[in-house]
N, C-alpha and C positions, 0 to 999 in steps of 0.2 A: 858367230851370230850375225844375222843380216837383217836390216830394217829398211823399209821404204817409209820415208817420213814426208808427210804432206801438211803444209800450213793450211789451216781451214778456218772459215768463218763459222762453220758448224759441221758436225758429223754425228752419225748414230749407227748403231748396230741393232738389227732386228732378227730375232729367232722365233720362228713359228708365230708370226704376227705380233710379237711382244717386243718392245724396245728394251734391250738389256743394258745398253750403255749409250750415253749421249753427252756431247759437249757443245759449247759455243766456241768462241775464239780459242784456238790452240793448235795442237798437233795430233793428227791421226798417225799412229805408228803401227804398221803391219810388220810383225816380228816373226822371223824364222830362226829356228834353232837347228844346228847340225850336231852330229854325233860326238864331236870332240870339243864342244863348248863347255865352259866351266864358269864358276863364280867370277873369275877374272874377266871374262867376256861380258858378263852381266854388269859388273861395276863400270867397266870402260864404256859400254854402250849407254847406260843410264846417264853417266856424267856427260858424255858427248852430246846426246840428244837434248837433255835439259838445258845445256849451255850453248847450243848452236845459235848464233846470232843471225836469225833469218826473219825477224820481224822488223818492220820499218820504224825508224825514229822520227822525230819531228821534222827532219830534213828529207824524209823519203828514202833514207839509206837503210839497208838491212844491217842493223847494228844492235838489235835488242834480242834477248833470249826469251824463251818461254817463261822463265821465272820473272824476267824484267817486266813482261806485259801482264803477268798474273793469269796466264792461260792454263788450260787443263790439257791432259793427254788422254786420248782414247786409244787403248792398246788392244790389238787384234792379233791372235795367233795365226800364222800364215805359213804352214809347212811347204806350200808350193813355191816359196822363194828359193828353195833348194832343188827345184825341178831342173833336171838336166835334159835339154832338148837337142843336144848335138847329134844324136843318132836316132834314126827312125822318125816316127810321127807321134809317138806317145811318150810324154816325159817320163823319165826315171826319177824316183824320189828316194833312192838308196842313201843319199847324203843327208836327208832329213833325220833328225833325232827320233828315237823311239818315243812313243807318246808319253810314257811316265817321266822320262828325263826332260822332254820338251815342256811338259806342263810345269814341272818343278822350276825350271829356269825361267819360264814365262812369268810365273808367280813371283819369283825372286826379282825379276826385272821390274815388275810393277811396284814391289816393295821398295826397291832402290830408288825409283823415281819419286815415290812418296817421301822417302827419307831425305831427298834433295829439295823438298818443299813444294812439290807440284801435285795437285789433285789429279787422281787417276780414275778413269772409267774404263770398262773392259768389255770385250766380246765374251763369248762363251766357248771355252776351250773344247775343241773336237766337234762342235756343232756346225750344221749348215747355216751360214749367216748371210744376211743381206746387209751390205755396208753402203750407206748413203753419205755424201759429203758435198760441201761447197768448197772446192780448192781455191784458196786465196792467192792470186798472182797470175798464173798458177806457180806455186813453189813446191817441187817434189825432189827429194834427194834420196840417194841410196847410201846407207852407212853400213860398212862391213868390218867387224872387229878383226877378222883374220888378216885383212890387208895392212893393219897397223900393228897388231900384236904379234904377227909373224908366226902363227901357229900352224 
């Protein structure tokens, strides 16, 4: 499982001119699922992201987590995070999970984040989305469960 995590002042997802998810201060999480991901990846990823100390404390140091600041998460499914661009000019997406599996783990991830005490907004799985945000910092991180869980 792979995520691009952006600290935001605000973010929203629009599908067919309708806002389907929006947050103020928090994290925009672009979440990609690969074919060998499991509930173990979901748990690790949710715990890691919710507890990342990337918000500033009273001294201007990145020392506070999403929970510490009472922020929300906006989670957007992003199969293109598993696009392989090493050969040719068109990315290959063979490492991205099949849609049914990806949607199940996407939903499980959002449930896990909620279980950790963070409010969650969402994109619309499988839809063509417009994502708007105001990146704060900017702070953008890539988190990959495979690099840590060694799968």
